[in-house]
N, C-alpha and C positions, 0 to 999 in steps of 0.2 A: 560811747567812744567817739571823738571827733572824726569826721569823714576823712580828712587827710591822713590821719594815723591808721584808720581802718584800710585804706587803699595800700598803705606800706605793709601792714600785716598780711593782706592778701597777696601781694607780690612775693613776700617771703615764703608763704605757704605753697604758692604755685611755682616759684622759680628758685626753690631752695638749693637746686643743684648748680646754679649759676654763681659767677663771682659778683655778688651783691655789695658793693661798696657803698659807704655812707653817702657818697655823692649820687649814685645811681638811685638810692632810696629816697633821697631828698628830692631828686627831680620828679620821682613818682608823686610825691605830695606837693610839688610846686612850692617848695619852701627852701630856705637855705639850710645847709647841713647843720649848722648850730641850732637853728630854731626848731628843725625837725627832730633832731636828737633830744633836745630839752622837752619838747611836747610829747615825744614818744616815751620818755622816761616817766613823765607825768601820769600819762594815761595807762601804761601797762605796768609800771613798777620796775621796768628793766630797761637797761640801755639797748639800743638796736642791735648790737653785735651779740650780746647775751641771748636776747630773744630769738634771733636767727640760729644761733648754736642750738638752743633748746628745740626749735623746730626740726633741725637736722638730726639731732639725737632721737626724737620720737620716731622719724622716718626710718633711721637706721635700725632702731629696735624692732620695728615691724618687718623689715626686711630680714634681719638676722633670724627671726622666729618663723617666718613664713616663706622664705626662699632658701635655696641651697647655694646661693652666690657666695664667693669668696669674700672675706672680709676686706681685702684690698679692693675688690671691684665695688663693694658696697660704699667704701670711703669716698670713691670717685663719684658714684652715683648721688651721694648726698652733697656733693659740692667741695670736698676736701682735695687738695692737690698732693697731699703728703699723708701717707699711711700713719706715720709717726704722729702727726698733729691730730688726726681723727681718733687714734688709739688713746692718746693722752687726755683728750677733751671728753671722750666717751667715759673713760674710766673715772675721771673726776667727777662727771655729772651723775653717772649710774651707780658708781661703787664697784663695778668689776669690769674687766676687759671685755671688748666685743666677743672674742672667742669664747671667753668663759661664760658670758651672759647667754650665748647659744646653747653651750653645754648644760647650763642650769635649767634649760627648758625641759631636759629629760627628767628632772627632779619634780617638775610640776609647777604651777603658777605661784604657789606660796614661796618657793625658792626663788623665783625670779623676783617677786616683790620685795622680799625681805632680806636677801643675802647681799654682803658687801664686804667680804673678807678679802685678803691679799694673797692667800696661798692657793694652790691648786687642789687641794684635797678638800673640796667643796662640802660633801656630806659630813666630814668629820672635824672641820674647823670651827664649828659653831656650838653654842649651847642655846637654851631657851628660857623664856619666862612662863610661869602659869600662876593661877590663883583664883580666888573668889572675889566677885564684886558684891558689895553691900552699899545700900543708900537708906537714909531715913526719912526722905520726903515723900515716899509713897509713889514715886514716879518709876516703878519697876519696868514699865513697858517701853520706856524711852531707850533708844539705842545709845550705846556708849563707845566713845573713841579712846582707845588705850594706846599709848605711844611709849616706846623706849627710845630715850634720848641720850646721845654720848656727852661728855664734858665739853666745854668750850674748846679746850686744846686739842681735841681729836677731830679735826674737820675732815679727816679722811673718810669717815663713816657717816652716812646719813641716818635720820631718825627712822625707826620702824613704826607703823602704825596699823592697828587692827579695828575694825568695827565690829563691835558685839551688839547683837540684836536687842538685848535687854539689860537692865541693870541689876539683875539678880541672878547669880549663877557663876559658872566658871569662865575663865578667859585664858588665851594662851597666845604667845608670839614665839614663833620658831625662827630658826637661822639667825641667831643673834651672834655677831662676831665676839670672840673672847676679848674681855676688857671690862672697863667700868661703865656702867650705865645708870640712868635715872629713869623713873616711871612717872607718867602723868595720865590721868584719866578725865575726861571731859563729857559732859552730857547736859541736856536741857532740864531745866526745872521750872515750876510754876511759881508765881508771886510777882512777876514783873520786875521793875527796877532797871538800873543801867547794865547789870550783868546777870541776866537770868540764866545762869549756868550753875552746874555742880561740878566740883572738881575733886580730884584726889592726887596727892604728889608723894612720892616716896624715893629713897635712894641716899647715898650711891649703893649700887650692888656690884659685885665682881661676878661675871659670867665666865666660867672656864669651859674650855672645849669638851663637849659631851655631857655637860651638867644641865640641870633644870633648876632654876631658881623660884621658889614658891613664895608668892607676895600676895596677901590680901589687900584689896584696895576699898577704902570706905569714902564714898562721894559725899562732899558737904558743900556748903556755901563758900564762895571765895574769901569771905571774911573770916571763916573758921579754919581755913587751910592755909599752912605755910608753904608756898611754892619754894622749891629747892633752888631755882635759878631763874630770876625774872627776865634776865637778857636772853636765856636760852629757851624758856618755855614759852614760846610765842603761840603754841598750839591753842592754849586757852583763850586767846583773844580772836583767833581765826575760825574755830569750829563752829560757833554760832551762825556763821554765814551758810554752812552746809545744810542748816535746818530750814532755811527760808525757801 
């Protein structure tokens, strides 16, 4: 990453509670606002404002889980002047409101990572997926990432992803909000080439509250697999980076 942009990121992480305007950040990098914003987007993949918002949300999540501070106080501590703005952005980013995120901690880490419903009956508003993994390339010891991905029109729910230790056996994803979901699994395979991965793709499936949908996933090479939605299923392109 360019040193100018590294300095901007460092300021965001150290001074997230301040009013960090684009002008202030650009002065840190000794660049014009336009030039800094363009370089920042190129280097991080996000505009400065969205990156700063993500930093604030991560700090807020830690405070919600590790302190007893009121949500209103935490919103001020992470740089928001309005509780409403903080709640709206947190809910859009994480999938649940700040107060509900804190309550979900009582259900365990799995609930925190995978829930994103919109009602207050958290333990009862979701279903789940489970099934068996199979692969024909002999790479049974390779970890597999299984994701439940909503349709493009349901932007209010983020994807759920689980890392399964091997490619032979059972998998499950809990706390899946009621609605339509697709499944995709990705793992590494041998043989080289431009896409040395094995994938499985299935769906759509309707998950009802309290139900468990059983789906067996067979991992094959990308050329042998019909991906359900190439625009939405970006996980297949990104996961190989996790193996490096």
